[in-house]
GUDO-773194 format. One record per residue (C-alpha): z, y, x. Coordinates in pm, 1 decimal. Each point is the difference from the previous one (the first is absolute). Example, Ala and Ser with C-alpha at 12.3 -4.5 7.8 and 13.67 -1.06 7.14 Angstrom:
       pz       py       px
    780.0   -450.0   1230.0
    -66.0    344.0    137.0
***
This chain:
       pz       py       px
   2628.7   -957.0   -207.1
    267.9    267.9      3.9
    -68.1    349.0   -126.9
     55.3    146.6    348.0
   -244.8   -244.2    161.1
   -260.1     76.9   -263.2
     49.4    372.7     51.8
    -47.4    -34.7    378.2
   -314.6   -211.0    -40.7
   -140.3    244.5   -252.3
     52.9    284.0    249.3
   -205.5   -190.7    257.6
   -279.6    -60.1   -250.1
      4.6    361.3   -116.7
    -37.2    124.0    356.6
   -295.7   -232.3     63.4
   -178.5    126.8   -311.4
     87.3    364.7     72.4
   -143.0    -15.9    352.3
   -316.8   -195.5    -76.4
    -95.7     83.5   -359.7
    152.4    331.6   -100.2
   -182.3     26.7   -332.6
    130.9   -337.6   -110.4
    347.4     96.7    120.9
      1.0    308.5   -223.8
   -149.3   -194.3   -290.6
    277.6   -259.7     25.5
    273.8    264.0      6.4
   -134.0    116.1   -337.0
      7.7   -352.5   -146.7
    293.7   -107.5   -219.9
    312.7    -35.5    212.2
     62.9   -365.1    -88.0
   -335.4   -115.9    144.9
    -19.6    213.3    313.8
    167.1   -255.8    225.2
   -244.8   -269.7   -108.5
   -298.6    229.3     47.7
    111.4    107.1    347.1
     43.0   -365.6    100.3
   -348.1    -84.1   -128.0
   -169.0    296.0    168.6
    182.5    -51.7    329.4
   -122.9   -360.3      0.2
   -354.3    124.1    -60.0
     22.6    242.2    292.6
    158.4   -252.8    234.3
   -295.3   -233.3    -58.3
   -255.2    277.6     40.4
    142.8    109.0    333.3
     18.5   -343.6    162.3
   -349.6     28.6    147.9
     93.2    321.4    179.7
    308.4   -156.1    155.7
   -154.0   -309.4    157.8
   -232.5    -34.5    295.7
   -157.5   -335.8    -78.5
    -96.8   -228.7   -285.1
    270.5   -261.8     61.7
    285.1    251.5    -14.2
   -137.6    143.6   -321.9
    -28.7   -345.1   -154.6
    358.9    -77.4     99.4
    127.5    316.4   -165.4
   -188.3    -68.8   -322.1
    127.9   -357.8      1.5
    355.9    129.6     36.9
    -44.1    207.2   -317.1
   -143.0   -305.8   -177.6
    291.7   -217.9    108.1
    275.4    242.6    -96.4
   -172.0     79.3   -329.4
     -4.2   -373.1    -76.6
    361.9    -43.4    108.0
    101.5    283.9   -228.2
    -99.7   -212.3   -296.9
    288.8   -230.1     99.0
    259.6    266.2     75.7
    -71.7     41.3    371.0
    107.5    307.5    197.2
   -243.3    133.5    258.6
    207.4    267.5    170.2
   -287.1    245.3    -54.1
    105.8    279.7   -240.5
   -348.5     36.9   -148.5
    -41.0   -369.3    -72.1
    356.7    -52.1   -121.0
    -29.0    289.4   -245.1
   -345.0   -123.3   -104.4
    140.3   -346.0    -72.1
    262.3    159.2   -222.4
   -276.5    204.5   -166.5
   -211.7   -310.1    -61.9
    292.5   -177.9   -165.8
    111.0    301.9   -200.6
   -347.9     83.6   -130.4
   -150.6   -350.3     -1.0
   -291.4    109.5    216.1
   -271.4   -262.0     59.0
     69.1   -172.4    333.1
   -356.1   -133.2     30.7
   -147.4    347.7    -32.6
    220.5    133.4    279.7
    -90.6   -296.1    218.8
   -368.2     69.9    -69.9
     55.3    356.6    122.2
    129.9   -132.7    333.1
   -297.7   -236.0     24.7
   -242.0    287.9    -63.6
    145.5    188.3    297.1
   -133.2   -272.0    231.0
   -313.7    214.7      1.4
    189.4    288.1    163.7
     72.1   -195.4    316.7
   -331.6   -185.6     23.6
   -332.4    106.6    146.5
   -219.8    -66.4   -302.0
   -177.8    255.7   -217.6
    -25.1     25.5   -374.7
   -354.0   -120.9    -58.4
    -42.3    209.3   -313.4
    153.4    271.5   -213.4
    109.2   -270.8   -245.0
    206.6   -164.0    274.8
    169.4    330.8     77.2
     80.7     46.5   -368.7
    142.7   -352.1    -19.2
    227.0     82.1    295.9
    116.8    319.7   -171.1
     66.0   -192.0   -322.5
    208.7   -258.8    187.2
    204.8    265.9    179.5
     16.4    345.4   -157.2
    -65.0   -114.8   -356.6
    257.6   -280.0     27.8
    272.9    244.0    101.1
    -94.7    237.0   -281.5
     24.1   -289.3   -245.6
    343.1    -99.1    132.0
    116.3    361.6    -28.0
   -110.2      2.6   -363.8
    188.0   -324.8    -63.8
    314.6    160.0    141.4
    -44.8    309.7   -217.1
    -68.8   -199.3   -318.7
    274.0   -257.9     63.0
   -264.8   -268.9     49.6
   -180.7     59.7   -326.7
   -372.7    -66.9    -32.9
   -196.0    302.3    114.0
   -196.1    179.5   -269.4
   -281.4     76.0    242.7
    -58.9   -218.8    302.7
   -315.6    204.4     64.7
    211.9    306.8     79.3
    179.3   -202.9    267.1
   -328.8   -105.3    158.6
   -146.4    350.6     -4.5
    316.8    144.9    154.3
      8.4   -266.3    270.3
   -359.5     67.1     94.7
     45.2    376.9     12.4
    307.2    -29.3    220.6
   -161.4   -268.0    212.6
   -320.0    193.7     64.7
    196.1    312.6     91.9
    198.9   -208.5    250.2
   -314.6   -158.9    148.1
   -164.8    339.6     52.1
    304.6    196.3    112.8
     82.1   -274.9    252.5
   -359.7    -20.4    125.3
     53.4    198.9    324.4
    297.0   -216.8     97.3
   -161.6   -330.1    -98.3
   -314.3     75.3    198.7
    209.4    101.9    302.2
    146.9   -352.3      8.1
   -329.0   -172.6    -84.4
     80.5    -94.6   -360.1
   -265.7     37.3   -268.2
     73.9     27.0   -371.5
   -341.2    144.4    -83.7
   -217.2   -277.2   -150.2
   -270.6   -150.3    217.6
   -269.7     50.3   -262.9
     72.4    374.9     -5.3
     -5.5     19.3    381.0
   -339.3   -170.3     -5.4
   -127.1    219.3   -281.7
     80.7    318.1    194.2
    -89.3   -141.2    344.0
    343.2     28.4    162.1
     51.1   -219.1    307.1
    356.6   -129.1     44.4
    -68.2    -38.1    372.6
    -76.9    369.3     43.2
    287.8    187.3   -163.7
    -72.0    318.7    193.1
   -313.2     45.6   -212.1
    207.2     -4.1   -320.8
    191.4    322.3     54.9
   -135.2    275.5   -223.6
   -306.7   -203.1    -90.9
   -185.2     35.0   -330.0
     17.2   -377.9    -40.8
    379.0     -9.0     16.1
     19.8    296.5   -236.6
   -222.6   -188.9   -246.1
    229.9   -305.5      5.4
    311.4    216.1    -42.2
   -161.8    188.4   -287.4
   -111.0   -321.0   -173.6
    348.5   -151.1     19.1
    156.0    322.5   -126.0
   -241.4     -1.4   -294.8
    117.8   -352.7    -83.1
    362.5    115.9     22.5
    -76.6    298.7   -225.4
   -160.2   -228.2   -258.2
    307.6   -221.9      0.4
    223.4    306.2    -35.9
   -193.6    113.0   -307.6
     32.3   -346.0   -151.9
    371.7      6.3     78.9
     32.2    328.8   -190.0
   -164.5   -162.3   -302.1
    246.4   -290.2     12.6
    305.1    223.2     39.9
    -98.6    193.2   -312.7
     88.6   -309.1   -205.5
    251.1   -171.9    230.7
    379.6    -14.3    -20.4
    149.1    300.2    186.0
    277.4   -223.6    135.0
   -241.7   -126.2    268.6
   -113.2    344.4    115.5
    236.7      7.9    303.6
   -205.8   -288.9    141.1
   -306.6    226.9      1.0
    135.7    348.3     69.3
    -30.3    -30.6    379.5
   -375.4     35.6    -58.6
     46.5    356.8   -124.4
   -130.7    153.0    328.4
   -314.2   -219.4    -10.7
   -253.5    271.1    -85.8
    120.0    222.2    284.2
     -8.7   -300.5    232.5
   -360.7    -69.0   -101.6
    -96.1    353.7    101.2
    183.4    -26.2    332.3
   -155.2   -338.1     73.2
   -350.6    127.4    -69.2
     60.6    297.2    227.8
    171.5   -163.8    297.2
     -4.1   -380.0    -11.7
   -339.3    -60.2    160.2
     95.4    206.1    306.5
    248.5   -281.0     79.2
    278.4    237.3    103.3
    357.7   -105.6    -82.0
     83.4    214.9   -301.7
    248.0      2.7   -282.9
   -203.8    -33.3   -318.0
    305.3     68.8   -215.4
     75.7    355.1   -124.1
    324.7    170.4     95.6
    322.6   -163.6   -127.3
     59.8    287.3   -241.5
   -348.6    -31.2   -146.8
     33.5   -377.7    -29.7
    323.3     51.9   -191.2
   -165.7    250.9   -232.3
   -299.1   -229.3    -63.3
    227.9   -292.5    -87.5
    202.1    223.2   -231.6
   -323.7    116.9   -167.5
   -108.7   -360.4    -52.8
    334.6    -78.3   -162.1
    -54.8    293.4   -235.4
   -365.6    -58.3    -90.0
    -59.3   -370.2     83.2
   -337.8     80.1    148.7
   -130.0      2.9    356.5
***
């Protein structure tokens, strides 16, 4: 891969991350220069998978798109070229950083849930999904930052993945419900007597607020545990976590607005996000 081709593909990946995950975009710009291209490729791949469900109108089309990513990921192990800038740069990133192919394939498999019509039967199932997706990408980011060394704290990776994943589930709730997709666990819906066949009764309800609040409490607990891990962890991995710097503000916004089911940006202003990430870099605490 020529330097010019790599530069063009990196620009595509950067734009994808900037448009869809601004906090992670800023966090990556503050990472060491020699790993930014790899991180942008990884995060763009994450976002491409996450947005498949919103781009397809039926199950078969979604399955075909996921299978395409599986096929080109597998071909990359043998030097194949996909013609997709995200995948081609990711393949280079996998080779350069020796990222685990099976883990990335497992991420694609986990996204089968996004295009299906099933529910998570329990909170544990939701957490497993978040571990297979958000946590896996956080782990790969840490491997890139540490040059594939063994992580000093795998627990920090899990806590970070769950915080980021729960924020995504809740902040995307209005959109997901508008297209009939449910990430809230079935046991919680039953516990708070929410009927998936009567979504109009959800808006502004005490039951929905209770579910949102319970999930935010779980995210807050994971954030506190992450702080404990970062106090003893290697600072070299901090860029993999710094996009979570706005989390506490997002928790407040989610508690205030999420259960009304209005489309809303649960991220602070770009300037405040930048300041929060800078503060995390200075104090290593969320």
